[in-house]
C-alpha positions as CSV (number, residue, x, y, z in Angstrom):
1,M,96.7,66.6,101.0
2,R,100.2,66.2,102.3
3,D,99.1,63.8,105.0
4,G,97.5,61.6,102.3
5,T,93.9,62.9,102.8
6,P,92.3,63.1,99.3
7,F,90.3,66.1,98.1
8,N,88.1,66.5,95.0
9,V,88.7,68.9,92.2
10,T,86.3,68.9,89.3
11,I,87.3,69.6,85.7
12,P,85.2,72.8,85.4
13,E,86.9,74.1,88.6
14,L,90.3,73.4,87.2
15,D,89.3,75.0,83.9
16,D,88.1,78.1,85.7
17,F,91.3,78.3,87.7
18,I,93.5,78.1,84.6
19,L,91.4,80.6,82.7
20,Y,91.4,83.1,85.5
21,S,95.2,82.9,85.9
22,V,95.7,83.4,82.1
23,Q,93.3,86.3,81.8
24,I,94.7,88.2,84.8
25,S,98.3,87.6,83.8
26,I,97.6,89.0,80.4
27,N,96.0,92.1,82.1
28,Y,98.9,92.8,84.4
29,A,101.5,92.0,81.6
30,A,99.9,94.6,79.3
31,S,99.9,97.2,82.1
32,L,103.6,96.3,82.8
33,G,104.6,96.8,79.2
34,A,102.7,100.1,78.8
35,S,104.1,101.6,82.0
36,L,107.7,100.7,80.9
37,L,107.1,102.1,77.4
38,F,105.6,105.4,78.6
39,F,108.4,105.8,81.2
40,I,111.0,105.5,78.4
41,V,109.0,107.9,76.2
42,L,108.7,110.4,79.0
43,L,112.4,110.4,79.6
44,L,113.3,110.8,76.0
45,L,110.7,113.5,75.1
46,T,110.9,115.7,78.2
47,K,113.4,118.5,78.0
48,P,116.2,118.3,80.6
49,D,115.2,121.6,82.3
50,K,111.7,120.3,82.9
51,R,112.8,117.0,84.5
52,K,113.1,118.7,87.9
53,S,109.5,119.9,88.0
54,P,107.2,118.4,90.7
55,V,104.7,117.2,88.1
56,F,107.3,115.4,86.0
57,V,108.7,113.8,89.2
58,M,105.3,112.6,90.3
59,N,104.4,111.2,86.9
60,A,107.8,109.4,86.5
61,V,107.6,107.9,90.0
62,A,104.0,106.8,89.4
63,L,105.1,105.0,86.2
64,I,107.9,103.2,88.0
65,L,105.6,102.2,90.9
66,N,103.0,100.9,88.5
67,F,105.7,98.9,86.7
68,L,106.8,97.3,90.0
69,R,103.2,96.7,91.1
70,T,102.3,94.8,87.9
71,L,105.6,93.0,87.9
72,L,105.0,91.6,91.4
73,H,101.4,90.6,90.4
74,C,102.8,88.7,87.4
75,L,105.3,86.9,89.8
76,Y,102.4,86.0,92.1
77,F,100.5,84.2,89.3
78,T,103.6,82.4,88.2
79,G,104.8,81.5,91.7
80,P,104.0,79.1,94.5
81,F,100.9,80.9,95.6
82,S,99.2,80.0,92.3
83,E,100.2,76.4,92.1
84,T,97.3,74.0,91.6
85,Y,97.9,72.1,94.8
86,A,98.3,75.2,97.0
87,Y,95.2,76.8,95.6
88,F,92.8,73.9,95.9
89,S,94.1,72.5,99.2
90,V,94.7,75.9,100.8
91,D,98.1,74.5,101.9
92,Y,100.7,77.3,101.6
93,S,103.4,75.6,103.6
94,R,105.8,75.5,100.7
95,V,105.6,79.2,100.1
96,S,108.8,81.0,101.1
97,R,109.0,84.2,103.2
98,S,110.2,86.2,100.2
99,D,107.0,85.3,98.4
100,Y,105.0,86.6,101.4
101,A,107.0,89.8,101.4
102,S,106.5,90.4,97.7
103,Q,102.7,90.2,98.2
104,V,102.7,92.6,101.1
105,A,104.9,94.9,98.9
106,I,102.1,94.9,96.3
107,T,99.7,96.5,98.7
108,V,102.2,99.1,99.9
109,I,103.2,100.0,96.4
110,T,99.6,100.4,95.3
111,W,99.0,102.9,98.1
112,L,102.2,104.8,97.2
113,L,101.1,104.8,93.5
114,L,97.8,106.4,94.5
115,V,99.7,109.0,96.6
116,C,101.7,110.0,93.5
117,V,98.6,110.1,91.3
118,E,96.6,112.3,93.8
119,A,99.6,114.6,94.3
120,S,100.0,115.1,90.6
121,L,96.3,115.8,90.2
122,L,96.4,118.3,93.0
123,L,99.3,120.1,91.5
124,Q,97.7,120.4,88.1
125,A,94.4,121.4,89.6
126,R,96.1,124.2,91.5
127,V,97.7,125.5,88.3
128,V,94.5,125.2,86.3
129,C,92.5,127.2,88.9
130,V,95.1,129.9,89.5
131,T,93.0,132.5,87.5
132,L,89.8,132.0,89.5
133,R,88.6,134.2,92.2
134,E,90.4,133.6,95.5
135,G,87.3,132.3,97.4
136,L,86.3,129.9,94.6
137,K,89.9,128.7,94.2
138,R,90.2,128.0,98.0
139,L,86.8,126.1,97.9
140,I,87.8,123.9,95.0
141,F,91.3,123.2,96.4
142,T,89.9,122.4,99.9
143,F,87.3,120.1,98.4
144,S,89.9,118.4,96.2
145,I,92.1,117.7,99.3
146,M,89.2,116.2,101.1
147,I,88.3,113.9,98.2
148,A,91.9,112.9,97.7
149,G,92.4,112.3,101.4
150,L,89.3,110.1,101.5
151,A,90.5,107.9,98.6
152,L,94.0,107.6,100.3
153,A,92.4,106.7,103.6
154,F,90.4,103.9,102.2
155,R,93.4,102.6,100.2
156,L,95.5,102.7,103.3
157,A,92.9,100.7,105.3
158,L,92.8,98.2,102.5
159,C,96.6,98.0,102.4
160,V,96.7,97.2,106.2
161,E,93.9,94.7,106.2
162,N,95.1,93.0,103.0
163,S,98.6,92.7,104.5
164,K,97.2,91.1,107.6
165,L,95.2,88.7,105.4
166,I,98.3,87.7,103.4
167,L,100.4,87.1,106.5
168,G,97.6,85.2,108.3
169,L,96.2,83.5,105.3
170,D,92.7,83.3,106.8
171,P,90.5,82.2,103.9
172,E,87.3,83.0,105.9
173,F,88.0,86.7,106.1
174,S,86.6,88.8,103.2
175,L,87.7,92.3,102.1
176,R,85.1,92.6,99.3
177,W,83.3,95.5,100.9
178,L,86.5,97.5,101.7
179,A,87.9,96.8,98.2
180,S,84.7,98.0,96.6
181,A,84.6,101.2,98.7
182,T,88.3,101.8,97.8
183,N,87.5,101.4,94.1
184,I,84.5,103.8,94.4
185,T,86.4,106.5,96.3
186,T,89.4,106.3,93.9
187,S,87.1,106.6,90.9
188,V,85.2,109.5,92.4
189,S,88.5,111.3,93.1
190,I,89.8,110.8,89.6
191,C,86.5,111.9,88.1
192,W,86.4,115.0,90.3
193,F,89.8,116.3,89.3
194,C,89.2,115.6,85.6
195,A,85.9,117.4,85.8
196,V,87.7,120.4,87.3
197,F,90.1,120.3,84.4
198,V,87.4,119.8,81.7
199,V,85.1,122.6,83.0
200,K,87.9,125.1,83.5
201,L,89.5,124.4,80.1
202,G,86.0,124.3,78.5
203,F,85.3,127.9,79.6
204,A,88.8,128.9,78.4
205,L,88.3,127.4,75.0
206,D,84.9,129.1,74.7
207,Q,86.6,132.5,75.4
208,R,89.3,131.7,72.8
209,R,86.6,130.9,70.3
210,K,84.9,134.3,70.9
211,L,88.3,135.9,70.4
212,N,88.7,134.1,67.0
213,V,91.5,132.0,68.4
214,G,90.2,128.6,67.4
215,A,93.3,126.9,66.2
216,F,94.0,123.4,67.5
217,G,96.6,123.9,70.2
218,P,97.8,122.8,73.7
219,M,94.5,123.8,75.4
220,Q,92.5,121.6,73.1
221,I,95.0,118.8,73.7
222,I,94.7,119.0,77.5
223,F,90.9,119.2,77.2
224,I,90.8,116.0,75.1
225,I,93.1,114.1,77.5
226,G,91.0,115.4,80.5
227,C,87.8,114.0,79.0
228,Q,89.7,110.8,78.2
229,T,91.0,110.5,81.7
230,L,87.5,111.3,83.1
231,I,85.6,108.8,81.0
232,I,87.8,105.7,80.4
233,P,88.8,105.0,84.0
234,A,85.2,105.5,85.1
235,I,84.1,103.0,82.5
236,F,86.6,100.4,83.8
237,S,85.6,101.0,87.4
238,V,81.9,100.4,86.5
239,I,82.6,97.4,84.3
240,E,84.0,95.5,87.2
241,Y,80.5,95.2,88.7
242,F,78.8,93.9,85.5
243,V,81.5,92.0,83.5
244,P,83.2,89.0,84.9
245,L,86.7,90.0,84.0
246,P,89.5,89.7,86.6
247,S,91.1,92.7,88.2
248,M,89.4,95.4,86.2
249,D,89.8,97.9,89.0
250,S,93.6,97.6,88.6
251,N,93.3,99.1,85.2
252,V,91.9,102.4,86.6
253,L,95.2,103.3,88.3
254,S,97.2,102.1,85.3
255,L,95.2,104.2,82.9
256,V,95.4,107.3,84.9
257,T,99.2,106.8,85.5
258,I,99.7,106.6,81.7
259,F,97.3,109.4,80.7
260,L,98.8,112.0,83.0
261,P,102.2,112.3,81.4
262,L,100.6,111.8,77.9
263,S,98.8,115.1,78.2
264,S,102.0,117.0,79.1
265,L,104.0,115.4,76.3
266,W,101.4,116.1,73.7
267,A,100.8,119.7,74.8
268,S,104.5,120.4,75.0
269,S,105.0,119.1,71.5
270,S,102.2,121.4,70.3
271,V,103.7,124.4,72.0
272,D,107.1,123.7,70.5
273,N,105.6,123.4,67.0
274,R,103.6,126.6,67.5
275,K,106.8,128.5,68.6
276,R,108.6,127.3,65.4
277,E,105.7,128.4,63.3
278,L,105.6,131.9,64.9
279,Q,109.3,132.5,64.6
280,L,109.1,133.6,61.0
281,P,112.1,135.3,59.4
282,P,111.6,139.0,58.6
283,V,110.6,139.7,55.0
284,Q,113.4,141.5,53.4
285,G,112.9,143.9,50.5
286,K,114.0,147.2,49.0
287,R,112.6,150.6,49.5
288,L,113.6,154.2,48.7
289,G,114.9,156.4,51.4
290,S,114.4,160.2,51.7
291,D,117.4,160.8,49.5
292,G,116.2,158.4,46.8
293,T,118.7,155.6,47.6
294,A,117.7,152.0,48.0
295,M,117.4,150.7,51.5
296,T,117.1,147.1,52.7
297,G,115.1,146.0,55.8
298,P,111.9,144.3,56.9
299,L,108.8,145.4,55.0
300,V,106.6,144.4,58.0
301,D,106.4,146.7,61.0
302,E,107.5,144.4,63.9
303,K,105.4,146.5,66.3
304,L,102.2,145.3,64.7
305,L,103.2,141.7,65.6
306,I,103.4,142.5,69.4
307,G,100.1,142.6,71.2
308,P,99.1,142.7,74.9
309,L,99.5,139.7,77.1
310,S,95.9,139.6,78.3
311,P,92.4,140.9,77.4
312,S,92.6,143.3,80.2
313,E,95.6,145.0,78.7
314,T,93.7,145.1,75.4
315,A,91.0,147.1,77.1
316,T,93.5,149.4,78.7
317,F,95.9,150.2,75.8
318,G,93.8,149.3,72.8
319,T,94.7,147.1,69.8
320,S,92.6,148.6,67.1
321,H,95.5,148.4,64.7
322,S,96.6,144.8,65.6
323,S,96.0,142.1,63.0
324,P,94.2,138.8,63.6
325,R,97.7,137.2,63.4
326,S,98.9,139.3,66.3
327,Q,95.9,138.3,68.4
328,T,96.6,134.6,67.7
329,H,100.2,135.0,68.5
330,T,99.3,136.8,71.8
331,Q,96.9,134.2,72.9
332,N,99.3,131.3,72.1
333,Q,102.1,133.1,73.9
334,H,99.9,133.7,76.9
335,F,98.9,130.0,77.1
336,E,102.5,128.9,76.7
337,F,103.4,130.9,79.8
338,D,100.5,129.1,81.7
339,L,101.8,125.7,80.5
340,E,105.3,126.5,81.5
341,A,104.0,127.5,85.0
342,Q,102.0,124.2,85.2
343,K,105.2,122.2,84.4
344,S,107.3,124.0,86.9
345,G,104.6,124.1,89.5
């Protein structure tokens, strides 16, 4: 100790301390690099007219907050809080006020990050359920707000109590139960929203299959990312209780923050490719007019390539003369409108 009082530290304890610091630093550094990379990719691949949409803003802010959060975590494990003497002697007298402030900032940024993630999930759930019956849509949206609010409330409570613990540095006070409850409510919230996406898109894909519109497109992409966002963060939140790896719960927020913009980018790329494929030049040829002279013009009747915008219009006006290609074009065009509404919503 600083007053000359000796204290004992065994070699296994010292090895565990070093190993823990290295493992958790690698974890946070990987999340830091991934967040920065996906933020750059999001800026480069998103069209300028889509950068003002609420979903894009939420996803971009979430990536920035996750980058700052993991950066401050890395600074913690390379700063005075993690010095060998301070850790084993519980003597933090040499820690500056700025180091305390940065650790309190971590708890606040984590709560703000969850706010952005829940807001983005709520916006996308509202768009996905827009075609449901009014009563069912209100029920799902109300339940979604309750689940998101519960997760935010637990995270806010953990933020306040953890900040008090950092400033008071009371080693006897434990937040394990509150941290566990926060992890569970956050995982349940993410799984609920992703289940809504997967079920709704699963029914839509089944309807498209019955209409012989089975080509791989934006709906399949969002379905895949929804399953991925549902399963992988849930696995990480459960692994924490069985595998002794440090800060596995931190990866849940990082993974969701990265997966949310990934689905939009992939689906947008698929829509753009589909548009280019459907914008075929007219087939030019020669035909004889009524006076026997040669005429040039498209050999394909453009009216046959235009179908109704929804199955209800098919029942009303009829499309007995429309080709399978026109049905595919119609369904793709209809989903593109839904995707554009999701991005602008």
